[in-house]
C-alpha positions in Angstrom: 0.2 0.0 0.1 2.9 2.5 0.8 4.5 1.7 -2.7 1.2 2.4 -4.3 0.9 6.0 -2.5 4.6 6.6 -3.4 3.8 5.7 -7.0 6.2 3.0 -7.5 3.4 0.4 -7.5 0.7 1.5 -10.1 -2.2 -1.1 -9.4 -3.9 -2.2 -6.2 -2.7 -5.5 -4.5 -3.9 -8.5 -6.3 -4.3 -6.6 -9.7 -1.5 -7.3 -12.3 -2.5 -4.7 -15.1 -4.8 -2.4 -16.7 -8.3 -4.0 -16.6 -9.9 -1.2 -18.8 -10.7 -2.0 -22.3 -9.5 -0.6 -25.2 -12.8 0.6 -26.2 -14.0 4.0 -25.0 -17.4 3.5 -23.0 -18.1 6.9 -23.0 -18.7 7.4 -26.7 -21.9 8.6 -28.4 -23.8 6.0 -30.4 -27.4 5.4 -32.0 -27.9 3.3 -28.8 -27.2 5.5 -26.1 -29.3 8.2 -27.9 -32.1 5.7 -28.3 -31.6 4.5 -24.5 -31.4 8.1 -23.3 -34.7 8.9 -24.9 -36.5 6.4 -22.7 -34.4 6.5 -19.6 -33.1 10.0 -19.2 -30.5 10.6 -16.8 -28.2 13.2 -17.9 -29.5 16.8 -17.4 -26.2 18.6 -17.8 -22.6 18.3 -19.1 -20.9 16.6 -16.2 -17.0 17.4 -17.2 -15.4 20.2 -18.9 -14.1 18.0 -21.8 -17.7 16.9 -22.5 -18.6 20.4 -23.4 -17.2 20.3 -26.8 -20.9 19.2 -28.3 -23.0 19.0 -25.1 -25.4 16.4 -25.8 -27.8 15.7 -22.9 -30.8 13.4 -22.8 -33.1 15.4 -20.5 -34.5 18.4 -22.6 -36.9 21.2 -21.4 -40.5 20.8 -22.0 -40.8 23.9 -24.4 -38.5 22.1 -26.8 -41.1 19.4 -27.3 -43.8 21.8 -27.9 -41.6 23.8 -30.6 -40.6 20.4 -32.2 -44.4 19.3 -32.8 -45.3 22.6 -33.7 -42.7 22.8 -36.6 -43.9 19.1 -37.6 -47.5 20.4 -37.6 -46.8 23.4 -39.7 -44.7 21.3 -42.1 -48.0 18.9 -42.6 -50.2 21.9 -43.1 -47.5 23.5 -45.6 -47.6 20.0 -47.6 -51.3 20.1 -47.8 -51.8 23.7 -48.8 -49.0 23.3 -51.4 -51.2 20.5 -52.8 -54.3 22.4 -53.0 -52.5 25.6 -54.3 -50.9 23.5 -57.1 -54.4 22.3 -58.3 -55.5 25.8 -58.5 -52.6 26.8 -60.7 -49.6 28.0 -58.8 -46.1 26.5 -59.0 -43.8 25.0 -56.4 -40.6 27.1 -56.1 -38.3 24.3 -55.0 -37.4 22.4 -58.0 -36.5 19.2 -56.0 -39.9 19.3 -54.3 -41.5 20.3 -57.7 -40.0 17.1 -59.4 -41.3 15.0 -56.2 -44.8 16.3 -56.5 -45.0 15.5 -60.3 -43.8 12.3 -60.0 -45.6 10.8 -56.7 -47.4 12.9 -54.3 -46.7 10.1 -51.5 -43.1 10.1 -52.0 -43.2 14.0 -51.8 -44.9 13.9 -48.4 -42.7 11.2 -47.1 -39.8 13.1 -48.1 -40.9 16.6 -46.8 -41.9 15.1 -43.5 -38.7 13.0 -43.2 -36.4 15.7 -44.0 -38.1 18.0 -41.6 -38.3 15.7 -38.9 -34.7 14.4 -38.9 -33.6 18.2 -39.1 -35.9 19.0 -35.9 -34.4 16.0 -34.2 -30.9 17.0 -34.9 -31.7 20.6 -33.4 -33.3 19.3 -30.6 -30.3 17.1 -29.8 -28.0 19.6 -30.2 -30.2 22.3 -28.4 -27.6 23.4 -25.8 -24.9 23.8 -28.8 -24.1 27.2 -30.3 -24.0 27.3 -34.2 -21.1 29.3 -35.4 -20.1 29.8 -31.9 -22.7 32.7 -31.5 -26.3 31.7 -32.0 -28.0 29.1 -29.6 -29.6 26.2 -31.5 -32.6 26.6 -29.5 -32.9 30.2 -30.9 -32.7 28.5 -34.5 -35.7 26.3 -33.4 -37.8 29.1 -32.6 -36.9 30.9 -35.8 -37.7 27.8 -38.0 -41.1 27.7 -36.0 -41.9 31.4 -36.8 -40.7 31.1 -40.3 -43.0 27.9 -40.9 -45.8 29.8 -39.3 -45.2 32.8 -41.7 -45.0 30.4 -44.6 -48.3 28.6 -43.9 -50.1 32.2 -43.5 -48.6 33.4 -47.0 -50.1 30.0 -48.4 -53.3 30.5 -46.7 -53.7 34.3 -48.3 -52.5 32.9 -51.6 -55.2 30.0 -51.5 -58.0 32.4 -50.5 -57.0 34.6 -53.5 -56.7 31.9 -55.8 -59.8 30.4 -54.9 -61.7 33.8 -55.2 -60.3 34.4 -58.8 -61.1 30.7 -59.9 -64.8 30.8 -58.8 -65.4 34.3 -60.4 
């Protein structure tokens, strides 16, 4: 024991070597994200070195509301886009325009999938700062506001096109 305190014996008595495995057990994986989603424990970063990308598995309740709001507005946007196309409008995004004209189901799946994955990544990185300045939470709120403005714009267009078509 004295040798261990002096540093001449690196291991405890009866231990003949380093028992740690070569694999880092604290690395981030898909399993840790899924497991943490159902059994959240980490509410804050524990070590200074972990703060490079501060991923936690316990988020504030307002992030759920913002994420659901963005996804609902995305669904409304897809519905309004299809109705506007029937009335003679054109899709501004060339990628989505090609998807709409090939298959509406694929269009809806791609739109919901891309938006859902984007929201998921932003919520996972909610405590991170983009470009070292802007909090990701701010970007989520901005996305919610932009989607709301887009839906209002599309509702206005739908009203204007439906009144000109019926006259």
